[in-house]
ZAMARGU-4260 file (C-alpha; in steps of 0.2 Angstrom, whole numbers, plus 5000, padded with zeros to 4 digits):
<rodrens>
0) 5192/5091/5490 | 5197/5086/5472 | 5184/5097/5468 | 5191/5111/5478 | 5208/5110/5472
5) 5202/5107/5452 | 5192/5122/5458 | 5208/5134/5466 | 5219/5127/5450 | 5207/5136/5439
10) 5202/5150/5450 | 5222/5155/5449 | 5223/5154/5433 | 5209/5165/5427 | 5215/5177/5444
15) 5233/5177/5433 | 5224/5181/5419 | 5216/5196/5425 | 5233/5204/5434 | 5242/5201/5415
20) 5226/5208/5405 | 5224/5224/5418 | 5243/5227/5418 | 5243/5229/5401 | 5229/5237/5401
25) 5217/5226/5391 | 5206/5221/5404 | 5190/5222/5394 | 5196/5212/5382 | 5195/5197/5395
30) 5179/5202/5403 | 5170/5204/5387 | 5175/5186/5384 | 5173/5178/5400 | 5156/5190/5401
35) 5149/5183/5383 | 5155/5163/5387 | 5146/5164/5404 | 5128/5173/5395 | 5130/5160/5382
40) 5134/5145/5392 | 5120/5149/5402 | 5107/5150/5388 | 5114/5136/5380 | 5112/5127/5395
45) 5094/5132/5398 | 5091/5129/5379 | 5097/5113/5379 | 5092/5107/5396 | 5076/5113/5398
50) 5066/5106/5383 | 5074/5089/5387 | 5069/5091/5403 | 5051/5096/5401 | 5050/5082/5385
55) 5056/5069/5401 | 5044/5076/5411 | 5028/5077/5400 | 5031/5059/5394 | 5033/5051/5413
60) 5018/5061/5418 | 5005/5055/5404 | 5012/5038/5404 | 4998/5025/5407 | 4993/5022/5423
65) 4989/5000/5419 | 4999/5001/5405 | 5001/4981/5401 | 5021/4976/5402 | 5029/4963/5396
70) 5043/4953/5407 | 5058/4960/5400 | 5052/4980/5402 | 5045/4973/5420 | 5064/4970/5421
75) 5072/4986/5415 | 5059/4997/5424 | 5065/4987/5440 | 5082/4992/5438 | 5078/5010/5431
80) 5065/5015/5444 | 5077/5015/5459 | 5090/5029/5448 | 5073/5037/5439 | 5075/5054/5450
85) 5094/5056/5443 | 5091/5050/5427 | 5076/5064/5422 | 5084/5078/5430 | 5104/5070/5428
90) 5103/5069/5408 | 5095/5086/5406 | 5109/5094/5418 | 5125/5084/5408 | 5117/5089/5390
95) 5116/5106/5396 | 5132/5105/5402 | 5139/5099/5385 | 5127/5111/5376 | 5134/5127/5386
100) 5150/5123/5384 | 5147/5123/5364 | 5139/5136/5365 | 5151/5148/5375 | 5163/5144/5362
105) 5154/5153/5349 | 5156/5171/5356 | 5164/5177/5345 | 5150/5172/5332 | 5136/5181/5342
110) 5146/5196/5346 | 5150/5200/5329 | 5131/5199/5325 | 5127/5208/5339 | 5136/5221/5332
115) 5136/5220/5313 | 5143/5231/5300 | 5137/5231/5283 | 5148/5229/5268 | 5139/5242/5257
120) 5139/5232/5243 | 5128/5217/5237 | 5130/5198/5231 | 5124/5195/5212 | 5113/5182/5217
125) 5101/5187/5231 | 5107/5204/5230 | 5108/5204/5249 | 5124/5215/5258 | 5138/5204/5260
130) 5139/5208/5278 | 5122/5195/5277 | 5134/5181/5272 | 5151/5187/5284 | 5140/5190/5300
135) 5121/5185/5300 | 5121/5169/5290 | 5133/5160/5302 | 5125/5164/5317 | 5107/5160/5310
140) 5113/5140/5303 | 5120/5139/5320 | 5103/5145/5332 | 5095/5131/5318 | 5107/5119/5320
145) 5108/5120/5338 | 5089/5119/5341 | 5087/5105/5329 | 5098/5095/5339 | 5089/5099/5354
150) 5072/5095/5345 | 5079/5076/5339 | 5088/5074/5357 | 5072/5078/5364 | 5061/5066/5353
155) 5073/5051/5355 | 5069/5053/5375 | 5053/5056/5373 | 5051/5039/5364 | 5062/5030/5375
160) 5053/5035/5390 | 5036/5031/5382 | 5042/5014/5378 | 5052/5009/5396 | 5032/5015/5403
165) 5022/5005/5390 | 5014/5019/5380 | 5021/5015/5366 | 5020/4994/5365 | 5027/4984/5350
170) 5017/4968/5347 | 5023/4960/5331 | 5019/4971/5318 | 5008/4978/5324 | 5013/4998/5335
175) 5000/5004/5348 | 5003/5021/5356 | 4994/5031/5368 | 4985/5046/5363 | 4997/5055/5374
180) 5010/5047/5366 | 5005/5052/5350 | 5003/5071/5353 | 5018/5072/5361 | 5028/5063/5347
185) 5019/5070/5333 | 5022/5090/5339 | 5040/5086/5340 | 5044/5079/5324 | 5035/5093/5318
190) 5045/5104/5325 | 5059/5095/5319 | 5053/5095/5302 | 5048/5113/5305 | 5066/5118/5307
195) 5076/5104/5293 | 5063/5116/5282 | 5070/5134/5289 | 5088/5126/5286 | 5085/5119/5270
200) 5081/5139/5265 | 5095/5147/5274 | 5106/5132/5265 | 5101/5142/5249 | 5111/5156/5252
205) 5127/5146/5257 | 5128/5139/5239 | 5136/5159/5235 | 5151/5155/5248 | 5152/5135/5246
210) 5166/5129/5236 | 5161/5120/5217 | 5173/5109/5204 | 5175/5126/5195 | 5173/5141/5207
215) 5167/5147/5225 | 5150/5152/5224 | 5133/5147/5214 | 5138/5141/5196 | 5125/5137/5183
220) 5119/5123/5191 | 5118/5131/5208 | 5108/5142/5203 | 5094/5133/5191 | 5095/5115/5201
225) 5101/5119/5216 | 5094/5133/5223 | 5077/5130/5216 | 5078/5114/5223 | 5082/5119/5239
230) 5067/5131/5241 | 5056/5118/5235 | 5063/5103/5247 | 5062/5121/5262 | 5042/5122/5259
235) 5040/5103/5257 | 5051/5098/5273 | 5037/5113/5281 | 5023/5105/5272 | 5027/5088/5282
240) 5029/5095/5297 | 5009/5101/5297 | 5006/5083/5294 | 5014/5078/5309 | 5004/5092/5318
245) 4988/5086/5311 | 4992/5070/5317 | 4992/5077/5334 | 4974/5080/5332 | 4968/5066/5322
250) 4978/5052/5327 | 4981/5045/5309 | 5001/5042/5305 | 4997/5036/5288 | 4999/5055/5280
255) 5014/5060/5290 | 5023/5045/5286 | 5020/5045/5267 | 5024/5063/5268 | 5041/5060/5276
260) 5045/5046/5263 | 5039/5056/5251 | 5052/5070/5256 | 5065/5058/5255 | 5064/5054/5239
265) 5060/5069/5235 | 5077/5074/5244 | 5085/5064/5231 | 5078/5066/5215 | 5079/5086/5217
270) 5092/5089/5227 | 5106/5076/5218 | 5097/5069/5204 | 5091/5086/5194 | 5106/5095/5199
275) 5116/5080/5190 | 5103/5079/5176 | 5107/5099/5171 | 5127/5095/5176 | 5129/5080/5164
280) 5116/5085/5149 | 5116/5104/5150 | 5133/5113/5156 | 5144/5099/5155 | 5143/5100/5133
285) 5144/5120/5132 | 5154/5126/5149 | 5163/5140/5144 | 5147/5148/5139 | 5134/5144/5151
290) 5147/5148/5165 | 5153/5163/5162 | 5143/5175/5169 | 5145/5166/5186 | 5166/5163/5181
295) 5164/5185/5180 | 5156/5184/5198 | 5171/5174/5205 | 5184/5186/5196 | 5179/5202/5200
300) 5172/5196/5221 | 5188/5187/5223 | 5200/5202/5217 | 5189/5212/5228 | 5190/5202/5244
305) 5209/5202/5242 | 5210/5219/5237 | 5220/5217/5221 | 5203/5223/5210 | 5213/5242/5209
310) 5230/5234/5204 | 5238/5243/5191 | 5244/5231/5176 | 5257/5238/5165 | 5264/5230/5146
315) 5281/5229/5148 | 5293/5226/5132 | 5309/5222/5142 | 5324/5224/5135 | 5335/5210/5135
320) 5350/5218/5128 | 5363/5223/5137 | 5369/5243/5132 | 5382/5256/5140 | 5374/5267/5150
325) 5357/5259/5152 | 5357/5262/5170 | 5360/5278/5172 | 5340/5284/5174 | 5341/5270/5187
330) 5355/5277/5199 | 5344/5279/5214 | 5338/5261/5212 | 5355/5250/5209 | 5365/5261/5223
335) 5350/5252/5235 | 5350/5235/5229 | 5352/5222/5243 | 5368/5212/5244 | 5367/5207/5262
340) 5355/5192/5262 | 5347/5193/5279 | 5346/5172/5275 | 5364/5170/5274 | 5373/5182/5284
345) 5365/5177/5301 | 5382/5169/5308 | 5391/5183/5303 | 5380/5191/5316 | 5384/5179/5328
350) 5401/5179/5326 | 5406/5198/5325 | 5391/5205/5337 | 5386/5192/5351 | 5400/5195/5362
355) 5393/5184/5373 | 5387/5165/5375 | 5371/5169/5382 | 5367/5180/5367 | 5360/5173/5354
360) 5352/5181/5335 | 5339/5174/5325 | 5343/5161/5310 | 5332/5173/5298 | 5337/5193/5301
365) 5325/5206/5296 | 5324/5219/5283 | 5321/5240/5287 | 5326/5256/5281 | 5334/5271/5291
370) 5337/5288/5285 | 5356/5291/5289 | 5366/5308/5284 | 5348/5315/5276 | 5347/5297/5264
375) 5338/5284/5266 | 5347/5266/5269 | 5342/5247/5266 | 5346/5239/5283 | 5349/5221/5288
380) 5345/5220/5307 | 5342/5210/5323 | 5341/5211/5342 | 5352/5204/5351 | 5341/5193/5363
385) 5344/5179/5376 | 5350/5161/5375 | 5349/5155/5391 | 5354/5138/5386 | 5372/5146/5384
390) 5374/5148/5402 | 5378/5130/5403 | 5382/5123/5422 | 5377/5140/5428 | 5358/5138/5422
395) 5352/5139/5438 | 5333/5144/5443 | 5340/5163/5450 | 5351/5165/5437 | 5337/5158/5422
400) 5324/5171/5431 | 5332/5184/5440 | 5350/5188/5432 | 5347/5184/5416 | 5332/5194/5409
405) 5334/5203/5396 | 5343/5206/5379 | 5355/5220/5374 | 5353/5231/5358 | 5350/5232/5341
410) 5361/5227/5328 | 5359/5236/5310 | 5371/5234/5294 | 5369/5242/5276 | 5359/5234/5265
415) 5367/5238/5249 | 5386/5238/5257 | 5401/5227/5262 | 5418/5230/5271 | 5433/5223/5259
420) 5434/5207/5266 | 5417/5204/5264 | 5409/5210/5281 | 5394/5216/5283 | 5396/5235/5287
425) 5387/5239/5304 | 5376/5256/5308 | 5373/5251/5321 | 5383/5238/5335 | 5393/5237/5350
430) 5389/5235/5368 | 5383/5248/5373 | 5374/5250/5357 | 5383/5264/5347 | 5379/5269/5327
435) 5369/5280/5317 | 5353/5275/5323 | 5353/5290/5337 | 5350/5288/5357 | 5337/5272/5360
440) 5333/5263/5375 | 5343/5246/5370 | 5336/5235/5384 | 5326/5218/5377 | 5313/5213/5389
445) 5301/5209/5377 | 5308/5199/5361 | 5305/5183/5349 | 5318/5172/5362 | 5317/5181/5378
450) 5313/5167/5393 | 5296/5161/5397 | 5296/5171/5412 | 5306/5182/5421 | 5305/5193/5438
455) 5313/5209/5439 | 5311/5226/5450 | 5319/5231/5467 | 5317/5243/5479 | 5323/5261/5476
460) 5341/5260/5483 | 5343/5241/5483 | 5360/5234/5475 | 5356/5230/5457 | 5355/5209/5452
465) 5348/5208/5435 | 5365/5207/5421 | 5363/5221/5411 | 5377/5222/5399 | 5397/5213/5398
470) 5411/5228/5401 | 5423/5226/5385 | 5440/5223/5388 | 5450/5210/5398 | 5442/5215/5413
475) 5428/5204/5419 | 5415/5217/5427 | 5400/5216/5422 | 5383/5232/5422 | 5370/5226/5433
480) 5355/5235/5430 | 5335/5235/5439 | 5320/5236/5426 | 5312/5254/5429 | 5297/5251/5418
485) 5280/5245/5419 | 5280/5226/5412 | 5270/5214/5421 | 5259/5209/5435 | 5268/5214/5454
490) 5273/5201/5465 | 5265/5212/5480 | 5258/5200/5492 | 5256/5179/5496 | 5244/5175/5490
495) 5249/5182/5470 | 5267/5175/5474 | 5256/5158/5477 | 5248/5162/5460 | 5261/5160/5449
500) 5272/5149/5458 | 5256/5136/5454 | 5255/5144/5436 | 5273/5142/5431 | 5276/5126/5444
505) 5291/5134/5453 | 5291/5136/5473 | 5306/5147/5471 | 5295/5160/5465 | 5286/5159/5481
510) 5302/5155/5494 | 5315/5166/5485 | 5322/5180/5493 | 5326/5190/5477 | 5304/5192/5475
515) 5298/5207/5482 | 5285/5218/5484 | 5289/5227/5471 | 5293/5214/5457 | 5287/5211/5443
520) 5287/5196/5434 | 5287/5195/5417 | 5279/5182/5405 | 5272/5179/5387 | 5285/5190/5379
525) 5285/5186/5361 | 5278/5201/5354 | 5265/5191/5340 | 5260/5182/5355 | 5254/5198/5364
530) 5245/5207/5350 | 5235/5188/5348 | 5232/5189/5365 | 5224/5207/5366 | 5216/5207/5350
535) 5208/5188/5351 | 5200/5194/5333 | 5215/5196/5322 | 5227/5185/5315 | 5246/5193/5318
540) 5257/5193/5303 | 5270/5180/5304 | 5285/5191/5306 | 5290/5204/5318 | 5304/5216/5315
545) 5310/5228/5325 | 5314/5245/5324 | 5319/5262/5332 | 5306/5274/5334 | 5305/5289/5343
550) 5321/5284/5355 | 5310/5265/5360 | 5316/5249/5353 | 5299/5242/5346 | 5292/5227/5339
555) 5282/5231/5321 | 5267/5217/5321 | 5255/5216/5306 | 5237/5209/5308 | 5223/5205/5299
560) 5205/5202/5298 | 5200/5188/5289 | 5183/5179/5284 | 5179/5164/5276 | 5161/5167/5272
565) 5164/5182/5258 | 5151/5177/5243 | 5160/5169/5226 | 5178/5174/5234 | 5189/5158/5229
570) 5195/5150/5246 | 5215/5149/5249 | 5225/5139/5263 | 5234/5153/5271 | 5247/5141/5278
575) 5251/5135/5260 | 5252/5154/5251 | 5264/5160/5264 | 5275/5144/5266 | 5290/5147/5256
580) 5310/5146/5260 | 5310/5159/5273 | 5291/5154/5280 | 5290/5138/5285 | 5272/5129/5283
585) 5263/5133/5300 | 5247/5129/5307 | 5233/5141/5307 | 5219/5142/5319 | 5208/5150/5305
590) 5217/5143/5288 | 5204/5140/5271 | 5201/5162/5268 | 5195/5171/5255 | 5196/5187/5262
595) 5208/5196/5271 | 5214/5216/5277 | 5229/5223/5285 | 5216/5229/5297 | 5228/5233/5313
600) 5245/5239/5315 | 5254/5235/5330 | 5268/5241/5341 | 5275/5232/5354 | 5289/5240/5366
605) 5303/5229/5368 | 5308/5235/5386 | 5289/5236/5394 | 5279/5226/5383 | 5266/5239/5383
610) 5257/5233/5365 | 5249/5249/5354 | 5234/5244/5341 | 5233/5255/5329 | 5216/5256/5313
615) 5225/5254/5299 | 5209/5249/5286 | 5196/5259/5295 | 5185/5255/5281 | 5185/5236/5283
620) 5170/5233/5291 | 5176/5217/5303 | 5186/5230/5312 | 5173/5241/5313 | 5163/5227/5319
625) 5175/5222/5331 | 5180/5240/5336 | 5161/5240/5343 | 5165/5225/5353 | 5179/5231/5359
630) 5179/5252/5360 | 5196/5257/5368 | 5207/5245/5362 | 5211/5252/5345 | 5219/5271/5342
635) 5216/5279/5328 | 5230/5279/5313 | 5231/5300/5318 | 5240/5294/5332 | 5254/5286/5324
640) 5271/5299/5324 | 5279/5302/5308 | 5296/5289/5313 | 5285/5276/5316 | 5275/5277/5298
645) 5293/5279/5290 | 5295/5260/5297 | 5277/5254/5294 | 5278/5243/5279 | 5266/5232/5267
650) 5266/5216/5278 | 5274/5200/5267 | 5261/5188/5273 | 5244/5198/5263 | 5256/5200/5249
655) 5260/5182/5247 | 5241/5179/5248 | 5238/5192/5233 | 5250/5184/5223 | 5245/5165/5227
660) 5227/5174/5219 | 5234/5183/5205 | 5243/5168/5199 | 5225/5164/5192 | 5215/5180/5195
665) 5225/5192/5183 | 5216/5185/5171 | 5198/5195/5170 | 5190/5186/5155 | 5180/5175/5160
670) 5181/5162/5145 | 5201/5164/5148 | 5200/5160/5165 | 5190/5145/5159 | 5204/5139/5148
675) 5217/5143/5160 | 5229/5147/5144 | 5238/5159/5156 | 5238/5152/5173 | 5252/5158/5181
680) 5263/5153/5197 | 5278/5158/5210 | 5296/5152/5204 | 5302/5138/5216 | 5317/5146/5226
685) 5333/5145/5214 | 5345/5143/5225 | 5338/5125/5232 | 5340/5115/5216 | 5330/5108/5203
690) 5319/5097/5215 | 5314/5110/5227 | 5296/5111/5232 | 5297/5128/5242 | 5291/5144/5232
695) 5307/5158/5233 | 5300/5174/5243 | 5296/5191/5239 | 5310/5204/5243 | 5311/5220/5249
700) 5319/5232/5241 | 5319/5252/5236 | 5315/5251/5219 | 5307/5264/5205 | 5295/5256/5195
705) 5287/5260/5177 | 5274/5271/5182 | 5281/5280/5197 | 5290/5295/5198 | 5303/5292/5211
710) 5309/5274/5217 | 5301/5268/5235 | 5302/5255/5248 | 5295/5240/5239 | 5291/5223/5240
715) 5290/5213/5225 | 5289/5195/5218 | 5289/5185/5201 | 5280/5176/5191 | 5282/5161/5180
720) 5271/5151/5168 | 5261/5138/5178 | 5269/5121/5177 | 5259/5108/5166 | 5271/5092/5170
725) 5289/5090/5159 | 5282/5105/5148 | 5284/5120/5160 | 5295/5136/5155 | 5303/5145/5168
730) 5302/5161/5158 | 5297/5175/5165 | 5278/5182/5163 | 5275/5193/5176 | 5282/5206/5188
735) 5272/5211/5205 | 5275/5226/5216 | 5269/5234/5229 | 5272/5253/5236 | 5278/5246/5252
740) 5282/5264/5259 | 5269/5273/5271 | 5276/5289/5274 | 5283/5301/5286 | 5271/5309/5290
745) 5264/5310/5309 | 5245/5301/5307 | 5244/5303/5287 | 5249/5288/5276 | 5257/5291/5261
750) 5248/5293/5247 | 5254/5279/5236 | 5256/5266/5248 | 5248/5248/5244 | 5248/5250/5228
755) 5248/5235/5217 | 5259/5237/5200 | 5260/5222/5188 | 5271/5221/5174 | 5265/5208/5161
760) 5277/5203/5148 | 5273/5199/5131 | 5271/5180/5128 | 5284/5180/5113 | 5297/5189/5125
765) 5306/5174/5134 | 5316/5185/5147 | 5322/5170/5158 | 5313/5166/5175 | 5324/5165/5193
770) 5326/5147/5189 | 5333/5146/5171 | 5346/5162/5178 | 5350/5150/5193 | 5357/5135/5179
775) 5365/5146/5168 | 5375/5155/5183 | 5378/5139/5188 | 5383/5131/5171 | 5395/5145/5163
780) 5411/5139/5161 | 5422/5157/5168 | 5409/5158/5183 | 5411/5140/5187 | 5431/5141/5187
785) 5431/5158/5199 | 5419/5146/5210 | 5433/5134/5209 | 5445/5147/5215 | 5434/5152/5230
790) 5432/5135/5235 | 5449/5131/5241 | 5455/5130/5256 | 5440/5120/5261 | 5428/5133/5260
795) 5410/5131/5253 | 5402/5142/5242 | 5386/5149/5245 | 5374/5158/5233 | 5361/5173/5241
800) 5345/5178/5237 | 5342/5178/5219 | 5334/5197/5217 | 5326/5204/5200 | 5325/5222/5197
805) 5318/5230/5184 | 5330/5242/5177 | 5336/5248/5162 | 5321/5246/5153 | 5322/5227/5156
810) 5325/5213/5172 | 5343/5214/5180 | 5345/5198/5190 | 5359/5203/5205 | 5366/5188/5216
815) 5379/5190/5229 | 5391/5174/5232 | 5396/5168/5249 | 5413/5160/5254 | 5410/5152/5270
820) 5427/5141/5278 | 5422/5124/5285 | 5427/5129/5302 | 5417/5126/5316 | 5418/5148/5320
825) 5416/5153/5300 | 5404/5164/5294 | 5400/5168/5274 | 5411/5182/5271 | 5403/5189/5253
830) 5417/5189/5240 | 5407/5190/5222 | 5392/5195/5213 | 5385/5187/5199 | 5374/5199/5186
835) 5363/5194/5171 | 5353/5205/5159 | 5345/5197/5145 | 5356/5180/5142 | 5372/5192/5145
840) 5379/5188/5163 | 5395/5195/5173 | 5404/5189/5189 | 5413/5201/5198 | 5421/5204/5215
845) 5409/5221/5218 | 5394/5223/5211 | 5397/5242/5205 | 5409/5232/5195 | 5400/5218/5188
850) 5389/5230/5181 | 5401/5239/5172 | 5406/5223/5164 | 5390/5218/5160 | 5383/5234/5153
855) 5398/5237/5141 | 5412/5244/5152 | 5401/5258/5160 | 5382/5255/5168 | 5379/5273/5171
860) 5376/5270/5186 | 5387/5266/5204 | 5381/5253/5214 | 5381/5254/5233 | 5398/5244/5235
865) 5407/5255/5225 | 5419/5260/5239 | 5425/5243/5240 | 5441/5239/5233 | 5442/5225/5223
870) 5459/5221/5222 | 5460/5222/5243 | 5464/5204/5251 | 5450/5195/5255 | 5447/5188/5272
875) 5446/5169/5276 | 5428/5165/5282 | 5436/5159/5301 | 5430/5171/5315 | 5441/5170/5329
880) 5430/5169/5344 | 5432/5170/5362 | 5428/5158/5373 | 5413/5163/5375 | 5403/5164/5360
885) 5409/5177/5350 | 5423/5191/5344 | 5427/5203/5361 | 5421/5219/5349 | 5432/5218/5334
890) 5426/5216/5314 | 5441/5206/5308 | 5438/5189/5313 | 5452/5181/5303 | 5462/5164/5309
895) 5467/5154/5294 | 5476/5168/5283 | 5484/5161/5269 | 5504/5162/5266 | 5510/5178/5257
900) 5514/5164/5241 | 5495/5159/5242 | 5490/5177/5242 | 5500/5183/5228 | 5494/5168/5216
905) 5474/5171/5222 | 5480/5191/5216 | 5487/5183/5199 | 5473/5172/5197 | 5461/5186/5201
910) 5470/5196/5188 | 5470/5183/5175 | 5453/5181/5176 | 5448/5197/5172 | 5456/5197/5158
915) 5449/5183/5154 | 5431/5194/5155 | 5439/5208/5146 | 5446/5199/5131 | 5428/5192/5130
920) 5418/5206/5130 | 5432/5213/5117 | 5431/5196/5106 | 5449/5195/5105 | 5451/5174/5105
925) 5471/5178/5106 | 5470/5186/5123 | 5456/5177/5130 | 5468/5161/5126 | 5484/5169/5131
930) 5474/5174/5149 | 5466/5156/5149 | 5481/5147/5147 | 5490/5160/5160 | 5475/5156/5173
935) 5478/5138/5171 | 5495/5139/5175 | 5492/5150/5189 | 5479/5137/5197 | 5491/5122/5196
940) 5504/5131/5208 | 5491/5135/5219 | 5486/5114/5219 | 5502/5111/5221 | 5507/5124/5236
945) 5490/5116/5242 | 5497/5096/5242 | 5515/5103/5248 | 5506/5110/5262
</rodrens>
């Protein structure tokens, strides 16, 4: 009964998987895995159980009939004999099951070997195609390892059986072995040593993928000592195996035993001592010269494996003097500088656009771009998803899984604009959803925070029960809807209901009258999880982002093919490389890698959950191999619409991996690489304080790099010198950017997409790095006084992302500054903008004004926030909410407005502060002192007024 119950639960799980994959159109992925696992299990079971069973049977059937046994063995036989038949069959079966399970887990390795695709280039040591190391060598080594385990277990069981039945007798120092036992043991031992010889021979090829003390790949000692040594030991092992075969015939054990002893000694001398001598006395005295050819191999193949071999390096003599009109040639870049920080303004989205307690926005928003009125507009976007926990006491099974089934709408704010009060300027918002993004299906049944499962659908004519969206205004009416798509398995029979009731441990699925023959059950709703399930050979990017594409709201997911077997390529921990202040460290099933390609772009429809995979890097041999395994699951890029391509971008995780590699591998000369004289690193997040270990993330911006004809959507990061204890310097050494714009033409990728450009700054050009600029901002007395003003009235000041933009012949730093009240319903408001160019800084109400002050009164370009009135009365960051978690459609949201007298003092202080800055720019110290005195007097009045209140 227990076995039947377990089998039933297993069957239910498999049945649910079949329904899920079949509904999604990827049943082939599941069945191919099942067939491969089943076949490999059977192969592994037979390959282990049969030799072990045969070995035991031969040993038992050839045992001496009249062997003299001592009393202890007699007792063993008395105990064992009743169990003999069970043991002789049970042991092979148990070992076979373990072997089958182990073998079936290698289904992916086996399928890639069977469908392997050549890389078309060879390794520099052995001259093999690189596909040999990626697809073939791991497979061959796993086969040899499995066969060695089979033979070794057979040898041990043969020895035990022969000893138990007297074929091996130990009398003092004398060991007596019967002829049959000698033959069987000698042949089995010979087979084992023969396999070890083959294994050692293949081990020489693994040297080009192993990580040594200097590089990944075979270095001087490996090439001149380890590889020849393994070849010698492989031949020696085969020779000893032959001696065991001879012993099976002539019956003399001395030769093979001596051979084994010599093999052990040789492995110590040739495999360990000789390489140590070569390294210690030949390489260590002259490493730079001897290792240079192998370091060069490592440099070349690492850059190729991470897709940075074609990077364009541009020497950049950065200007550090802010001259008037310097930004005139970069007007379009300046107008697209993003002031809305996706990590800061999420509370503003919640307070202004959440509307009800059962909706939510993620803590970290996404960035995208749209064509609005013929111009490209960078935006900050987020999906209004469900938050079932917000229902409180109403969180019943019926409400959680039948009524509240989906989120509603995409909210988008202009990245370079803000309202006079510092709030985001929404280009798409509200319920129902309205804005500049056009008409699209706003319902989100598949999102990053969707419930674990929902049951949707009803017969035609049935009154809808799913909450569509709450009504606006003062009435409490709500709009209901019924899901009309094909998003999950149908619960159209009793058995299916029972299966899912068991899967989700809920009897309500089986008993509820809300579940009918047209109902569908939606689960596994996270877009990244869906891509991972339908394409198990891919590693999805850590972030999926929503976009409005062709009238639908879809999630776009980048996916990678990885390996750790690329010859001579440096291995990188992916989890560490992608971790920064935006992405927390995460556990990955495949972490240490040395080859990566963004081979697939995937979309997940937010309404019906349909997944579409598009082959993005068609030249990737790993993707080509998997397309042979699953031939009908990946669509060609030619089927991507122009609107979809306009939202596709260069993936952040790939870029982070590339910047981690380029920190050292931007150096292409072997001697310089060995000395690490120009090693770089990614700056720490400047807004997190001096002791942080978090890296500054890369940022998406529309900008024009040197070498580009026009601005394009790009992803960038910076480099500073690699830290060496207390001697590290926070000055810029490199600026890495990639063209992230995939174009907008149907089925055709933009020519410049993926082009990497690296600006290299001279050693003597001390352009400040992000940490140094942030320290300058924090210590500047004028900035400090202004921040103290903003902190009045129990408010917090939040520094937004510190952006670095190549404009004006140099590098411009821009940082938005937000003010947030300490109230429970507060949200950050953008109030100031910090800018820096060289050693000069400015701090003003708007980016446009700050750039004019920084560049001598006229920057030559208009920023995106030039329409903001800098003299407008700032709103406080307290958001008045209705009783259900958000404002009821309003955008004002202020509750604790300062008094009229305080507002007047704030305006006076702002005027005196501007007068100070203007006097400082003109060098008029008398005017500067007068304005400073007036500002101090005004601040004293404000403090007195605050104390009185």
